[in-house]
N, C-alpha and C positions, 0 to 999 in steps of 0.2 A: 504493500499499499506506499502510495505518494505522501510524503511526510509533510505537513503542512508548513509553512514559515510564519509565525503569529508575531505581530508587534504591536505594543500599547502606545497610543499618543496623548498627552493629557495637556489641552489648553486652556490656561487661567487668565481671564480677563475682570475687570471691575464689576461686571455684572452676572457672570455665571462661570462654572468650570464645566469642559466638555471633554469626554473619552472617547476615544474612537480605537476600536480593535480592526485590524488589518490581518487578512488571512492571504498569504501568497500575492500580497499587493492591492488585493480587493478589501474594500470598507466591508465588514461584515457585522459589526455591533456598534451602536451609537449609544453613549448615555450624557446626561447633561443635568445640571443642579444650580440652583439660584438661592441667592442668601435667603430670600424670603419664601422660597419653595423648596425645602430640603425632604431629602429622601424620607420616607415613614417606615419602609419595610424594615421587620425587626424590632421596631421600638415596642417596649412594654410600657402598659397603663394600668392604673388602678381606676378602673370604670365603674358605673353604676347601671344595672339594668332598668331602662325607661319603658320597655316595652316587650311583650312575648307575644308572637303571633303565630299559633299552631297551622294555620291552612298552609302557610309557606316553612315551616319548620325552622324557625329561626327567632332570636332575641335581638333587639335594638338597644343598644349601649352608647351611653355619653360617655367619652373619653376625653371632653373638653374641646372638640373640634367643631366646624358650623355644622357638619352632618353626623347624626348619631353612626357608630360603627355597627356592621352587621356580622351577626354570630351564628351560623347555622348550628342546629342542635347537634348536627353531625361532627362540628367542631369542639364538642363539651365531652369531656370524659365523664363516665358514671362515677368516678372517683374523686370528680372535680372538687368536690368539698372538702375532701381530706386534705388537697394540696393547701387550700386556705387554713385549715387548722393546723397544718404541719407549719405554716408561717408564724400563727399565733403561738403554739406551743414548742416548737424547734424539735419536736420527736417525729423522725420518719417511720413509715410503715414498711415492712419488709415484703417483698416479692408480689405486691399488688398490680397484676395484670390490667391494664388500661384497656377499657372497652367504649365505645362510642355510643353516645345517647341519639338515637334515629329519629325517634317519633316524640318522645315524651323529654320536657326540659327537666333539668335538674337545677335550676336556677329559678329565682322568684322575681317578680317585679320590686325594685327598690334595693337589691342585694347588690354589694360590691362584688367586684369580680376582677381577678387578675387577668389580663388578656394581652396578645401580642399582634401586631398588623402583619398579615400576610399579603395584603394587595393593598396599592394606595387608592384613595380616592379619585374615580373615575366620572368625571361630567355629573351626573344627577346622584349619583352611587357613592355611599360612603365607603370608608374602609373595612376592607374584610377583615375579621378577627378570628383567633383560635384561643383555647384555652390550654393547648399543647405548647408550653414554653421551651423554647430553646435558645441558647446562647451560643454564637459561633465564636471560635478562635480561629487562629491561622491553622493548627494542628488537629484540634478535637472542638466537637460540638457537645456542649453540656445540658442534658436534658433532666430537669428536677423533677422530683417524684416519679421516678421510672428506675427500674434495675436491669436495663437489658444494655448490652454491646454490641454495637455495628460496626463494620467495616466498609469504607464506601466501594460501591459496586464497580467501580473504574479501577481498582486495584484487582489485576486478574493473576496476578502470581500466588499460587497457592502457599508456599511457603513464607511469602511477605506477609500473608494475610493471618496465616497462623501465628507468625511471630509477633504482629501488632495487637491482634487480639490477646495474647498472653500478657503483652505489658500492658495493654488496657485493663487487664483483670487485676493485676496487681497494683494499679493506681486509682482504680475506681473508688469514689467515697459511697459509703452505704446511703441508700435513700435516692441517688442518682444515677440517671443512665450517660452512656458516652458513645458518641460516633467519632470515629477515625477518620479525619479527610483525608484526599487524594493525595494532598501533598506531606502528609506523614511518613510516606516511603523512605524507607533508609534512615529515619529519624530513631534516637536512643530513648531511653526512658526518661532521662533528665529534662531532655527538651519536651517530651510530652508532660511530663510532671509539672514543669514551670508553666506552661499553657495552661493545663488545669488549674493551678494556683491563682492564675490571674482570673479565670472564668468562675471560681469559687468565690474569690473576693468580690467580683462583680454582684454574684447573686446573693450575697451577705448585705450589699449595699440596697438591692432591690428588696429585700426582705424587711430591712429597718425601715424604709420609705414606706411600704404598703401597712406597716403598723401604725406609722405617725402621722401620715399625710391624709387628708381628706380626699375623697373622690369628688371629681374626676382629678387625674393627675399623672403626669407623665414620670414614670419612675426609673426608664432606662433609655436613654438614646442610642441608638446602633450608630456604627460608624458613617461617616458623609460617604457619598457616591464614590468619590476618587480614593478615599482608603480602603471602602469596602472592596471594590475593584483590585486593588493590591492585595488585599488579604485573600480574597477567594481566587482571582484569576491569574495572579501572577507567579508562574511556577515555571520548572525548568525548561516546558516546551515553548516558553515565549522567548524568542531571539534577544528582543530590546524592549524596554521602557522609557520613553524618550518625554522629558517635561520641560516647559518652557516657562516656570516659574522658581527662580531661585528658592524662596522660601518653601514652597510645596516638594522641591527637590531635597531640599535639606532634611526635611521631616520623612520623607520616605526612604532616603539613605538611612536615618537613624533608626528608623523601624526595621529595616532589611538586616540591619548589622545585629540586632538583636535576636530576629526570628529566622534569618536564611540569609547569613554571611556569603554564601555561595552565588547569592544572585545580585550582588552590590556592582559587580563589574557590567552587569547588563543596563544598569541605571545610567541613564546619559541628558545632561542640562544643554538644552536647545539655545544655541546662542545668535545665530543667524538672524539677520534683519528681517528678512521675508518670513511672514508670518509662517506658524509651524503647518497649520493646517492647509495653507497654500502651497508650501514647499512639497508636500505629500500628496497633493491632489485631491485631499480629504474635503475640501470646502465644496469643490465642484460636485463629488459625489453626493455631500449632504443636500446641495441644491436640486439635483437629480432626485432624490428620494423623496423631496417634498413636492414633484410635479405630480400630476394626475396622469401623465402619458409618458412611458419609457419605450424608447425604439431598441430593437433586437440588432444584433450584427446580421443577421441573414435577410433584413427588410421588414420581419414583423414588428409590430409592436404591443405592449401590454398597458391595459388601463385600470387605474385603482381606483374604486370608489368607495369612501368610508363613511358609515352611517352608525348613529347609536347600536341599533339592532344587529346590524352583521357587517360585512366588509365583502365588497364584490369585484372580483376580478376578471376582465374580459381580453382573451388572448386574438389579435388579430393578425392576418397575413399581410395586411399593409399593400399588396397588390395581388394581380389575379393569379391563382395558381392551377388554372384550369387546365386539363389535358390529361395524358396518359400517367404523367407522374405528378398527380394531384395529391395521391395518399403518400408519397415519398415525402413530397416538399411539406407536407401539412405535418407529418409526423416531425421532421427537423425542426421545422418552426415550434412545434408543441415542446419538445424535450429542451430546446434553449430557453423557449420561457418557463417551464417547470424549473430549471436551475436557476434562473432571476427572480423567480416568483419566491421560492425557497429562501434565496439570500433577502430580499425585499421584505419579506413578513419579520425576520429579524432585525434588518436594520431600521425598518419604520414601526417596528414592537406593535404590530397588529395582532390583536388578541380576539377571544371568541370566536363567533361563527364565521368562517371565511368560504365563500361559493366562487369556485373557478369554472368559466366557459372556456375551455379550449376550442382550437379549431376541430371541426368535425372530422372522425376518422372512422373509415366504412370497416375495417378489417378488427375482429375482436384480439389479435395477438398482437396488432397496434396499440389498442387500447391498454390492453393489459401491460405492455411495455412501458407506455407513459405513466401507467399508475406506479408501477415497480421503480422506475426512475424518480419519480415525485418522492416516493415515500423515502426512498436512499437519500435523496438532497435533505429533506426534512430532519431525519434522524442526526443531522450536523448540528440541529438547533439544541441548546440546553433546554429550552422551554417545552414543557410537554403537550404532546398532541395527540388526536384521535381521528384517523382519516376514513371514510367512506369510500367503497368502491364507486367507480364512474356508472351515474344512473342513464337511463333511456334516454334523457335529453342531453346527454354529452356533458353533465356537469359533475364536479367533483366538489364533494363537501367535506369540510374538515375543521375541528375546532383546536384553538391554539391559546395555551396557557396566558392568562392576562394579568400582569403582577402591577403596572403602570400605565399610565395614560399613553397612547402613541406617540409618535414623535411628531406628526402634525398637530395634535393637541397640546402638546408640550411646549412646542414653539410657535403657537399662533394663538389667536383669540377671536371670538366671533365680532364680524365688522360691525360697529355701533349705527352704520348707515341704513344697512339693508336687514337688520332685526334679525341677524345670526344665520342668514343665508348664505353668507361667504364670510372669510375669515382673514384676519391682517396678522402681520408677525408681531409677538409680544414686545414689550419694552426691552427687555433683557437680550433678546434675539436682537433689534436694532442696535444696540447701544455696541453688543459684541461684533456687529457688521461694521459699524462705525469705527470702532478701536481699529479693527483689519483694516480698513480702508485707508485710515490715517496711517497706520505703520506702513503700507504700501507706498504711500505717498512720499513719505519719510525718505524712502529708499532711490 
């Protein structure tokens, strides 16, 4: 299998921090964060249940935001009450196996609850919550009120999996579960213990705040977007990490010296006058990813339409492909479109229901080939997906895990002149573009 060359680029401006991940020179993923709109996934709150709606099997929880959080019954453990009792008494139960409460709530209106954000608020929907608390470190994820030990599925070597499980068993505290992360491969017990000690300290502070603070209250703020990307994604398979902010460069360097000294040499400070994202053609790719239409190399094009209910993608030939070779040319365009669509789903951060209308194929073998190829491309994505076979109308429907608003909705806002029928760039997007243009003019 061909090895992918992966690079991470971080651009810092006065209005936002932008992170781009390139695979073999192509922009694959993009993240951004503004000071007034920080990342929320992983944050832990003391909330108060304000409403229980049995028909949709969920509770709504006030966590201090504009919109109440959404807590499905399926995200509440039957033993959930025991966790809050544990925090109050400091005594852990042994061996309680977690079970999900699917139909009946185990919380009541007005009750204080400990919850964690799993999905950002999106448009009219509040943040999605869970009672399954997990605190990620560089090498370990700590799971309170659990006794299980898990090893990352991405670690394939049986001997290494067994070694890491033995180490995890030796350091696991009573009443806690541990998940060993992929980057722990090759690490010794002292390194894992140090990471665990830090996570236990974080949990101790959460316990203290839960006891002392009234709801709603933020008990623990997870790392910002840039820091979490370094913690979760900067691993030995990343060729380089390039940063254009001296302050952030120094912070990352200090962090790497503590947790991954072998990766310090891959950290680079960008000094050129040309803006970082212009130098590596990232800016141009970002502009394309905000456009409705994308042209393919073989003459076809793809149209992306986003709505609150679903995302619709249409593949077109762009020119006549009539004649004896119609099937051959249609398949060629569809295969290139499938590769582009899979990459654009990641880049645009499109989640929820996605319906794709490919160019019609008459031969069942070709339709099967297209489905298999698209599924293989989608597996490159870290987000979970579920794909149905092509239906009689030639449509492929899939769902993709949605954790945050799409790139379009993060970088734009409803136009005030047309009552939301169109979109204009956000203030932070405008400021970032202005800073980049001024920097180019200086050159």
